[in-house]
C-alpha positions, -999 to 999 in steps of 0.1 A, spaced: 48 -149 32 26 -143 62 -12 -138 61 -33 -124 89 -67 -140 92 -92 -140 120 -126 -129 131 -139 -94 128 -126 -73 157 -96 -96 163 -70 -68 158 -58 -76 122 -62 -40 110 -45 -26 142 -16 -50 138 -11 -40 101 -13 -3 110 13 -8 137 36 -28 113 34 -1 87 40 25 113 8 44 105 10 48 143 34 36 169 26 16 200 18 35 232 41 12 251 66 -15 242 80 -20 208 77 -41 177 107 -60 166 115 -73 131 146 -96 130 155 -82 165 153 -45 153 128 -20 166 108 -10 136 111 26 147 148 25 137 139 14 102 134 39 73 97 41 65 104 36 28 123 4 35 97 -10 58 68 -2 36 85 -14 4 86 -49 19 50 -51 31 19 -57 9 -16 -51 22 -47 -65 5 -77 -48 21 -114 -56 18 -121 -19 17 -116 3 -14 -98 35 -8 -93 60 -36 -70 89 -30 -76 122 -47 -53 119 -77 -49 100 -109 -53 63 -115 -15 61 -118 -10 78 -85 -35 56 -68 -18 24 -81 17 37 -74 10 56 -41 39 40 -24 62 59 -48 46 94 -45 76 108 -26 101 97 -53 77 99 -82 54 73 -97 71 49 -121 45 45 -149 62 13 -161 57 -3 -127 22 10 -125 13 -5 -159 29 -38 -150 8 -39 -118 -23 -31 -137 -16 -57 -163 -9 -83 -136 -43 -74 -121 -60 -76 -155 -69 -39 -152 -48 -24 -180 -74 -26 -207 -101 -10 -185 -77 18 -173 -66 25 -209 -102 29 -219 -108 57 -194 -109 93 -208 -73 101 -199 -61 65 -193 -37 63 -164 -39 101 -160 -77 101 -153 -84 119 -121 -103 98 -95 -109 99 -58 
């Protein structure tokens, strides 16, 4: 496990965006275990990285889609979404929404 901590403006967000390939470096390369991350499948790369942001971002979609956004290409696995919500102690609240996990937000 690796945590990035530091002062505001220190480049933490930029580094995470580069690691997740939200954009690529203008020069040079980023290596993971000696492999340029541009040669890795995005799905494989992102499956192995977790980001805990201070900012809240809600995407236009359902609660389930917002929790399981990593899986939107393959389809959201509702069992995994519910497990994540239960782990975060959010299942009871989400279930009380008008359409539960299918409530549109964002």
